[in-house]
All heavy atoms as an XYZ file, in Angstrom:
736
protein
N      19.998    139.583    151.678
C      20.982    140.386    152.348
C      22.371    139.938    152.053
O      22.559    138.717    151.860
C      20.701    140.282    153.868
C      19.566    141.111    154.291
S      20.139    142.207    155.433
C      19.209    141.913    156.829
N      23.279    140.880    152.114
C      24.681    140.549    151.792
C      25.401    139.979    153.003
O      24.996    140.095    154.129
N      26.504    139.353    152.693
C      27.331    138.752    153.739
C      28.257    139.826    154.346
O      28.714    140.724    153.697
C      28.182    137.662    153.098
C      28.714    136.632    154.015
C      29.416    135.550    153.200
C      29.876    134.458    154.064
N      30.690    133.490    153.343
N      28.432    139.770    155.650
C      29.352    140.740    156.322
C      30.796    140.430    155.922
O      31.167    139.258    155.831
C      29.212    140.684    157.814
C      27.961    141.264    158.318
C      28.003    141.325    159.778
N      26.773    141.833    160.285
C      26.578    142.251    161.493
N      27.544    142.198    162.364
N      25.398    142.712    161.876
N      31.509    141.490    155.744
C      32.945    141.292    155.425
C      33.668    140.867    156.715
O      33.555    141.466    157.725
C      33.586    142.543    154.897
C      33.073    142.937    153.506
C      33.796    144.107    153.026
C      33.301    144.507    151.624
N      33.971    145.644    151.078
N      34.444    139.790    156.604
C      35.238    139.370    157.761
C      36.539    140.135    157.796
O      37.144    140.405    156.777
C      35.528    137.863    157.660
O      36.287    137.584    156.564
N      36.956    140.432    159.001
C      38.263    141.155    159.196
C      39.404    140.142    159.004
O      39.455    139.118    159.644
C      38.281    141.763    160.631
C      39.466    142.654    160.831
C      39.406    143.301    162.215
C      40.587    144.200    162.364
N      40.548    144.855    163.685
N      40.296    140.488    158.118
C      41.416    139.585    157.854
C      42.456    139.742    159.006
O      42.660    140.792    159.526
C      42.077    139.887    156.506
O      42.586    141.178    156.498
N      43.107    138.640    159.246
C      44.117    138.605    160.290
C      45.398    139.253    159.711
O      45.694    139.086    158.540
C      44.469    137.176    160.702
C      43.350    136.496    161.461
C      43.766    135.140    161.867
C      42.650    134.385    162.590
N      43.061    133.059    163.009
N      46.134    139.979    160.557
C      47.404    140.561    160.091
C      48.412    139.462    159.819
O      48.360    138.395    160.409
C      47.865    141.469    161.219
C      47.202    140.918    162.418
C      45.941    140.303    161.961
N      49.318    139.691    158.855
C      50.325    138.665    158.574
C      51.209    138.450    159.758
O      51.446    139.324    160.574
C      51.136    139.253    157.397
C      50.870    140.715    157.469
C      49.488    140.905    158.071
N      51.704    137.170    159.910
C      52.570    136.917    161.079
C      53.887    137.699    161.058
O      54.409    137.929    159.873
C      52.771    135.403    160.979
C      52.552    135.070    159.594
C      51.534    136.022    159.063
N      54.343    138.103    162.163
C      55.624    138.877    162.185
C      56.766    137.918    161.953
O      56.840    136.841    162.407
C      55.802    139.514    163.557
C      54.777    140.587    163.844
C      55.022    141.239    165.131
C      54.018    142.342    165.393
N      54.209    142.954    166.677
N      57.763    138.424    161.214
C      58.976    137.649    160.931
C      59.895    137.747    162.141
O      60.089    138.804    162.698
C      59.663    138.203    159.706
C      58.918    138.009    158.431
C      59.747    138.494    157.258
C      58.973    138.295    155.973
N      59.745    138.855    154.795
N      60.427    136.589    162.498
C      61.413    136.579    163.603
C      62.776    136.932    163.096
O      63.166    136.449    162.053
C      61.436    135.188    164.264
C      60.263    134.906    165.056
C      60.400    133.682    165.918
N      61.357    132.696    165.381
C      61.593    131.523    165.846
N      60.898    131.098    166.920
N      62.404    130.678    165.282
N      63.439    137.785    163.854
C      64.806    138.125    163.503
C      65.749    137.037    163.990
O      65.584    136.578    165.109
C      65.175    139.453    164.125
C      64.396    140.659    163.566
S      64.884    141.082    161.951
C      66.507    141.724    162.197
N      66.664    136.668    163.149
C      67.632    135.670    163.563
C      68.609    136.339    164.508
O      68.984    137.510    164.359
C      68.421    135.157    162.357
C      67.583    134.252    161.465
O      66.569    133.697    161.956
O      67.862    134.160    160.256
N      69.024    135.614    165.533
C      69.959    136.117    166.513
C      71.346    136.234    165.874
O      71.773    135.349    165.164
C      70.075    135.188    167.713
C      68.778    135.110    168.502
C      68.588    136.305    169.319
C      67.385    136.213    170.190
N      67.168    137.355    170.989
N      72.014    137.366    166.173
C      73.385    137.547    165.640
C      74.360    136.937    166.647
O      74.116    136.756    167.830
C      73.674    139.024    165.519
C      72.811    139.748    164.504
C      73.095    141.245    164.518
C      73.054    139.254    163.075
N      75.518    136.513    166.091
C      76.562    135.923    166.956
C      77.075    136.932    167.976
O      77.165    138.144    167.713
C      77.725    135.400    166.100
C      77.353    134.240    165.293
O      76.363    133.530    165.652
O      77.997    133.963    164.265
N      77.506    136.458    169.108
C      78.205    137.252    170.075
C      79.597    136.688    170.358
O      80.371    137.302    171.116
C      77.422    137.292    171.432
O      77.269    135.984    171.953
C      76.069    137.948    171.219
N      79.943    135.573    169.824
C      81.228    134.926    170.006
C      81.882    134.739    168.620
O      81.235    134.273    167.686
C      81.109    133.569    170.741
C      82.438    132.926    170.910
C      80.399    133.788    172.054
N      83.162    135.087    168.483
C      83.836    135.094    167.175
C      85.223    134.494    167.312
O      85.672    134.187    168.419
C      83.963    136.563    166.663
C      82.656    137.291    166.677
C      82.337    138.152    167.754
C      81.708    137.139    165.673
C      81.149    138.824    167.786
C      80.523    137.819    165.696
C      80.247    138.661    166.735
N      85.924    134.386    166.137
C      87.271    133.859    166.197
C      88.234    135.029    166.305
O      88.019    136.106    165.844
C      87.576    133.058    164.844
O      87.436    133.915    163.770
N      89.390    134.722    166.978
C      90.340    135.777    167.302
C      91.231    136.043    166.072
O      91.733    135.132    165.461
C      91.208    135.324    168.489
S      92.447    136.564    168.931
N      91.471    137.357    165.683
C      92.314    137.649    164.571
C      93.793    137.438    164.895
O      94.624    137.352    163.967
C      92.042    139.128    164.276
C      91.540    139.667    165.568
C      90.824    138.538    166.246
N      94.172    137.307    166.141
C      95.557    137.098    166.509
C      95.968    135.627    166.664
O      96.946    135.215    166.132
C      95.869    137.904    167.802
C      95.806    139.407    167.590
C      94.592    140.032    167.939
C      96.813    140.106    167.054
C      94.488    141.418    167.764
C      96.748    141.481    166.858
C      95.588    142.174    167.228
N      95.157    134.890    167.479
C      95.513    133.479    167.697
C      94.718    132.567    166.851
O      94.960    131.350    166.844
C      95.338    133.119    169.194
S      93.673    133.144    169.801
N      93.742    133.066    166.049
C      92.869    132.266    165.136
C      92.147    131.171    165.827
O      91.806    130.175    165.235
C      93.760    131.734    163.962
O      94.346    132.770    163.258
N      91.923    131.297    167.102
C      91.152    130.304    167.857
C      89.697    130.571    167.659
O      89.230    131.657    167.971
C      91.545    130.302    169.361
C      91.136    129.114    170.076
N      89.911    128.975    170.616
C      91.767    127.915    170.351
C      89.733    127.792    171.224
N      90.909    127.145    171.061
N      88.920    129.609    167.176
C      87.489    129.825    166.978
C      86.692    129.980    168.274
O      87.047    129.374    169.250
N      85.747    130.785    168.233
C      84.782    131.089    169.339
C      85.527    131.487    170.644
O      85.096    131.128    171.734
C      83.876    129.885    169.667
O      84.657    128.818    170.162
C      83.118    129.469    168.413
N      86.599    132.217    170.531
C      87.310    132.691    171.729
C      87.136    134.147    172.076
O      87.418    134.589    173.138
C      88.791    132.328    171.631
O      89.355    133.131    170.559
N      86.612    134.881    171.095
C      86.380    136.316    171.303
C      84.943    136.542    171.717
O      84.037    136.152    171.018
C      86.703    137.139    170.034
C      86.379    138.623    170.268
C      88.189    136.990    169.692
N      84.775    137.194    172.855
C      83.427    137.528    173.331
C      83.278    139.044    173.358
O      84.165    139.738    173.830
C      83.250    136.947    174.734
C      81.836    137.052    175.225
C      81.722    136.372    176.587
O      82.118    136.981    177.597
O      81.253    135.222    176.611
N      82.158    139.480    172.806
C      81.885    140.954    172.766
C      80.880    141.265    173.824
O      79.828    140.646    173.968
C      81.405    141.314    171.374
S      82.585    141.120    170.121
N      81.142    142.399    174.572
C      80.207    142.895    175.547
C      79.919    144.352    175.311
O      80.814    145.099    174.895
C      80.808    142.736    176.955
C      80.782    141.302    177.459
C      81.207    141.230    178.905
N      82.085    140.090    179.046
C      83.409    140.137    179.099
N      84.018    141.274    179.050
N      84.128    139.027    179.225
N      78.701    144.748    175.577
C      78.333    146.171    175.376
C      77.844    146.697    176.747
O      76.973    146.158    177.378
C      77.198    146.260    174.336
C      77.668    145.717    173.002
C      76.707    147.713    174.234
C      76.583    145.680    171.952
N      78.522    147.811    177.171
C      78.161    148.482    178.374
C      77.449    149.779    177.950
O      78.084    150.795    177.662
C      79.406    148.794    179.150
C      79.105    149.497    180.498
O      77.919    149.650    180.835
O      80.065    149.930    181.202
N      76.098    149.717    177.952
C      75.309    150.877    177.493
C      75.380    152.034    178.545
O      75.157    153.224    178.167
C      73.859    150.514    177.265
C      73.662    149.654    176.025
S      74.375    150.402    174.553
C      73.369    151.800    174.327
N      75.654    151.722    179.760
C      75.687    152.731    180.810
C      76.888    153.673    180.501
O      76.740    154.946    180.643
C      75.895    152.093    182.198
C      75.712    153.030    183.300
C      75.752    152.262    184.614
C      75.352    153.128    185.817
N      75.378    152.396    187.056
N      78.027    153.125    180.145
C      79.244    153.948    179.843
C      79.477    154.115    178.374
O      80.447    154.742    177.959
C      80.470    153.323    180.498
C      80.325    153.252    182.013
O      79.829    154.233    182.590
N      80.744    152.221    182.609
N      78.583    153.555    177.520
C      78.692    153.621    175.993
C      80.026    153.085    175.575
O      80.671    153.677    174.713
C      78.452    155.064    175.543
C      77.096    155.616    175.820
C      77.010    157.055    175.366
C      76.015    154.793    175.157
N      80.422    151.921    176.046
C      81.669    151.257    175.660
C      81.360    149.845    175.239
O      80.597    149.132    175.912
C      82.678    151.258    176.816
C      83.112    152.671    177.190
C      83.906    150.407    176.500
C      83.961    152.808    178.403
N      81.998    149.416    174.143
C      81.894    148.075    173.702
C      83.281    147.416    173.773
O      84.279    148.051    173.388
N      83.355    146.154    174.244
C      84.659    145.485    174.389
C      84.611    144.156    173.695
O      83.579    143.440    173.800
C      84.961    145.284    175.887
C      85.409    146.487    176.589
C      85.807    146.121    178.009
O      85.167    145.291    178.674
O      86.798    146.757    178.480
N      85.706    143.800    173.084
C      85.905    142.505    172.522
C      87.158    141.905    173.136
O      88.219    142.540    173.095
C      86.044    142.522    170.983
N      87.040    140.740    173.798
C      88.160    140.128    174.491
C      88.350    138.627    174.079
O      87.393    137.945    173.941
C      87.895    140.109    176.036
C      87.859    141.529    176.584
O      88.653    142.374    176.230
N      86.890    141.765    177.471
N      89.594    138.318    173.849
C      89.910    136.911    173.505
C      90.279    136.195    174.838
O      91.099    136.661    175.611
C      91.086    136.805    172.573
S      91.577    135.112    172.192
N      89.626    135.047    175.055
C      89.851    134.290    176.262
C      91.196    133.478    176.207
O      91.734    133.140    177.252
C      88.718    133.315    176.515
C      87.425    133.947    176.826
C      86.352    132.960    177.246
N      86.085    132.003    176.164
C      85.041    132.013    175.344
N      84.156    132.995    175.513
N      84.883    131.123    174.401
N      91.711    133.268    175.024
C      92.910    132.481    174.917
C      94.202    133.343    174.985
O      95.039    133.096    175.821
C      92.914    131.712    173.517
C      91.608    130.912    173.351
C      94.122    130.839    173.404
C      91.347    129.864    174.464
N      94.275    134.371    174.092
C      95.552    135.156    174.063
C      95.412    136.472    174.785
O      96.311    137.311    174.822
C      95.928    135.410    172.605
S      94.823    136.387    171.651
N      94.245    136.731    175.372
C      94.041    137.938    176.183
C      94.097    139.248    175.447
O      94.223    140.307    176.050
C      95.010    137.987    177.408
C      95.016    136.735    178.312
C      93.624    136.435    178.848
O      92.910    137.327    179.246
N      93.236    135.147    178.841
N      93.988    139.186    174.084
C      93.926    140.428    173.367
C      92.583    141.061    173.565
O      91.594    140.383    173.797
C      94.155    140.157    171.830
C      95.558    139.905    171.467
C      96.463    141.078    171.583
O      96.000    142.234    171.393
O      97.645    140.871    171.901
N      92.512    142.429    173.486
C      91.234    143.101    173.684
C      91.161    144.306    172.796
O      92.129    144.811    172.279
C      91.039    143.453    175.151
O      92.008    144.409    175.508
N      89.906    144.805    172.568
C      89.656    145.990    171.787
C      88.470    146.673    172.418
O      87.487    146.032    172.798
C      89.328    145.570    170.376
C      88.890    146.679    169.462
C      89.839    147.614    169.011
C      87.549    146.892    169.151
C      89.439    148.677    168.235
C      87.185    147.943    168.367
C      88.132    148.864    167.887
N      88.512    147.995    172.525
C      87.399    148.782    173.065
C      87.024    149.850    172.083
O      87.866    150.413    171.381
C      87.788    149.441    174.349
O      88.024    148.476    175.345
N      85.745    150.184    172.032
C      85.248    151.244    171.151
C      84.021    151.872    171.727
O      83.409    151.315    172.680
C      84.948    150.696    169.740
O      84.643    151.778    168.870
C      83.857    149.668    169.756
N      83.630    153.034    171.245
C      82.387    153.666    171.725
C      81.238    153.038    170.955
O      81.367    152.573    169.832
C      82.436    155.178    171.454
O      82.647    155.393    170.100
C      83.527    155.835    172.276
N      80.087    152.993    171.633
C      78.910    152.361    171.041
C      77.708    153.343    171.034
O      77.727    154.343    171.784
C      78.532    151.088    171.741
C      79.583    150.052    171.614
C      78.179    151.310    173.221
N      76.732    153.006    170.283
C      75.459    153.733    170.276
C      74.352    152.774    170.652
O      74.592    151.604    170.844
C      75.125    154.378    168.875
O      75.000    153.286    167.964
C      76.252    155.304    168.419
N      73.103    153.207    170.637
C      71.991    152.380    170.992
C      71.727    151.300    169.940
O      71.179    150.261    170.208
C      70.727    153.203    171.146
N      72.277    151.467    168.735
C      72.044    150.528    167.632
C      73.173    149.564    167.486
O      73.128    148.665    166.623
C      71.848    151.312    166.298
C      70.681    152.280    166.272
C      70.613    153.009    164.981
C      69.371    151.543    166.525
N      74.221    149.695    168.227
C      75.440    148.809    168.123
C      75.123    147.417    168.561
O      74.515    147.189    169.641
C      76.632    149.391    168.926
O      76.854    150.762    168.453
C      77.846    148.596    168.691
N      75.582    146.460    167.786
C      75.479    145.033    168.083
C      76.854    144.456    168.275
O      77.896    145.074    167.855
C      74.774    144.310    166.927
C      73.322    144.713    166.737
C      72.428    144.186    167.831
O      72.730    143.143    168.435
O      71.419    144.851    168.116
N      77.054    143.280    168.883
C      78.348    142.711    169.096
C      79.151    142.530    167.761
O      80.333    142.686    167.702
C      78.050    141.337    169.745
C      76.808    141.607    170.465
C      76.003    142.524    169.613
N      78.417    142.178    166.662
C      79.130    142.001    165.374
C      79.748    143.336    164.910
O      80.791    143.289    164.260
C      78.149    141.416    164.324
C      78.881    141.120    163.013
C      77.040    142.378    164.072
C      79.749    139.948    163.112
N      79.169    144.390    165.271
C      79.740    145.755    164.920
C      81.037    146.004    165.620
O      81.964    146.520    165.021
C      78.750    146.893    165.258
C      77.435    146.718    164.520
O      77.454    146.274    163.335
O      76.373    147.019    165.093
N      81.131    145.628    166.891
C      82.337    145.821    167.674
C      83.441    144.903    167.068
O      84.559    145.384    166.853
C      82.125    145.466    169.128
C      81.072    146.390    169.736
C      83.437    145.497    169.919
C      80.580    145.985    171.057
N      83.094    143.652    166.734
C      84.101    142.729    166.171
C      84.522    143.272    164.822
O      85.733    143.202    164.499
C      83.500    141.373    166.078
C      84.425    140.307    165.485
C      85.499    139.858    166.228
C      84.221    139.833    164.193
C      86.374    138.890    165.711
C      85.098    138.894    163.658
C      86.169    138.385    164.454
O      86.992    137.512    163.927
N      83.644    143.714    164.010
C      84.011    144.254    162.677
C      84.911    145.452    162.764
O      85.862    145.588    162.021
C      82.773    144.614    161.913
O      81.956    143.496    161.688
N      84.639    146.345    163.691
C      85.553    147.463    163.935
C      86.913    147.020    164.354
O      87.960    147.604    163.918
C      84.984    148.416    164.972
C      83.845    149.301    164.525
C      83.402    150.293    165.531
O      84.280    150.852    166.272
O      82.188    150.585    165.602
N      87.030    145.985    165.179
C      88.314    145.447    165.602
C      89.074    144.927    164.382
O      90.267    145.212    164.188
C      88.112    144.351    166.636
C      89.363    143.882    167.283
C      90.586    144.498    167.321
C      89.525    142.688    168.048
N      91.523    143.782    168.032
C      90.825    142.621    168.534
C      88.663    141.675    168.401
C      91.339    141.612    169.310
C      89.143    140.637    169.182
C      90.474    140.602    169.619
N      88.365    144.138    163.508
C      88.996    143.616    162.339
C      89.480    144.750    161.416
O      90.626    144.697    160.898
C      88.063    142.659    161.592
C      87.754    141.417    162.481
C      88.676    142.197    160.257
C      88.903    140.584    162.866
N      88.645    145.743    161.178
C      88.998    146.883    160.384
C      90.196    147.630    160.910
O      91.075    148.012    160.165
C      87.831    147.863    160.230
C      86.642    147.218    159.469
O      86.897    146.282    158.754
O      85.552    147.785    159.590
N      90.280    147.784    162.225
C      91.428    148.475    162.863
C      92.676    147.658    162.702
O      93.745    148.228    162.455
C      91.106    148.707    164.320
C      92.192    149.543    165.052
C      92.191    150.976    164.630
O      91.224    151.435    163.980
O      93.227    151.607    164.856
N      92.582    146.343    162.832
C      93.779    145.475    162.622
C      94.305    145.618    161.201
O      95.515    145.706    160.988
C      93.421    144.029    162.904
S      93.150    143.669    164.664
N      93.353    145.581    160.237
C      93.753    145.779    158.849
C      94.407    147.106    158.573
O      95.373    147.230    157.834
C      92.595    145.537    157.883
C      92.132    144.101    157.866
C      90.877    143.881    156.999
O      90.327    144.905    156.491
O      90.455    142.741    156.898
N      93.837    148.163    159.192
C      94.316    149.493    159.022
C      95.763    149.602    159.554
O      96.666    150.190    158.871
C      93.462    150.525    159.688
C      93.867    151.966    159.404
C      93.007    152.958    160.205
N      93.281    152.897    161.631
C      94.400    153.431    162.207
N      95.287    153.978    161.491
N      94.571    153.251    163.515
N      96.016    148.998    160.725
C      97.350    149.046    161.284
C      98.332    148.260    160.466
O      99.466    148.710    160.220
C      97.288    148.556    162.776
C      98.709    148.276    163.305
C      96.552    149.531    163.612
N      97.908    147.108    159.960
C      98.751    146.263    159.106
C      99.127    147.042    157.812
O     100.275    146.962    157.367
C      98.141    144.947    158.833
C      98.179    144.022    160.049
O      98.939    144.213    160.962
N      97.229    143.037    160.039
N      98.167    147.677    157.225
C      98.427    148.419    155.968
C      99.337    149.575    156.227
O     100.190    149.911    155.403
C      97.118    148.869    155.307
C      96.324    147.716    154.758
O      96.852    146.663    154.412
N      95.015    147.959    154.608
N      99.171    150.250    157.351
C     100.026    151.396    157.696
C     101.457    150.959    157.878
O     102.376    151.540    157.422
C      99.527    152.053    158.979
C     100.369    153.211    159.408
C     100.338    154.443    158.756
C     101.263    153.079    160.472
C     101.079    155.514    159.172
C     102.041    154.155    160.868
C     101.943    155.331    160.222
O     102.779    156.375    160.605
N     101.648    149.783    158.541
C     103.017    149.253    158.767
C     103.645    148.809    157.429
O     104.812    149.049    157.253
C     102.962    148.077    159.759
C     102.712    148.473    161.177
C     102.591    147.331    162.121
O     102.634    146.186    161.643
O     102.380    147.539    163.294
N     102.893    148.241    156.543
C     103.398    147.817    155.224
C     103.822    149.066    154.442
O     104.835    149.051    153.776
C     102.354    147.022    154.462
C     102.111    145.666    155.016
C     101.010    144.894    154.317
O     100.452    145.475    153.381
O     100.723    143.791    154.745
N     102.976    150.124    154.457
C     103.371    151.375    153.756
C     104.624    151.999    154.379
O     105.428    152.524    153.625
C     102.171    152.359    153.749
C     101.025    151.910    152.943
C      99.860    152.847    153.132
O      99.984    153.868    153.846
O      98.803    152.584    152.514
N     104.737    151.947    155.692
C     105.890    152.545    156.348
C     107.158    151.771    155.979
O     108.161    152.379    155.726
C     105.685    152.441    157.878
C     106.682    153.291    158.634
O     107.067    154.356    158.099
O     107.054    152.851    159.730
N     107.118    150.469    155.813
C     108.264    149.658    155.438
C     108.591    149.960    153.986
O     109.780    150.062    153.659
C     107.944    148.186    155.649
C     109.058    147.289    155.036
C     107.833    147.829    157.150
N     107.619    150.106    153.171
C     107.942    150.357    151.674
C     108.574    151.734    151.524
O     109.342    151.931    150.601
C     106.675    150.204    150.881
O     105.742    151.230    151.217
N     108.217    152.727    152.316
C     108.853    154.010    152.205
C     110.333    154.010    152.701
O     111.124    154.747    152.191
C     108.085    155.054    153.054
C     106.751    155.440    152.443
C     105.638    155.479    153.215
C     106.685    155.809    151.065
C     104.403    155.875    152.675
C     105.495    156.149    150.542
C     104.352    156.183    151.325
O     103.157    156.543    150.769
N     110.626    153.146    153.606
C     112.031    153.064    154.123
C     112.950    152.375    153.117
O     114.124    152.617    153.156
C     112.056    152.281    155.434
C     111.401    153.053    156.560
C     111.451    152.274    157.822
N     110.734    152.997    158.900
C     110.594    152.496    160.101
N     111.041    151.326    160.408
N     109.945    153.190    160.967
N     112.408    151.544    152.267
C     113.240    150.802    151.318
C     113.793    151.661    150.211
O     113.379    152.653    149.808
C     112.434    149.658    150.688
O     112.028    148.798    151.702
């Protein structure tokens, strides 16, 4: 008689690394001073600096993570800086 086939175990699940929720401030450059919070009830994400009190708010979705809020803040800062530089160059 033949041997019964044994059921193989499923491969172990990979653990997802935790993403940061605390970042450095783009204004005061103080490390780990910006904390991001997500309010899913009102669909608002906030990033606040504990040192210089700067803040940024944006709308969020169910897939939004704190790093997304911080990245949007950095992108918005760069956009504003580029707009001001272009405005100054047109005046010259």
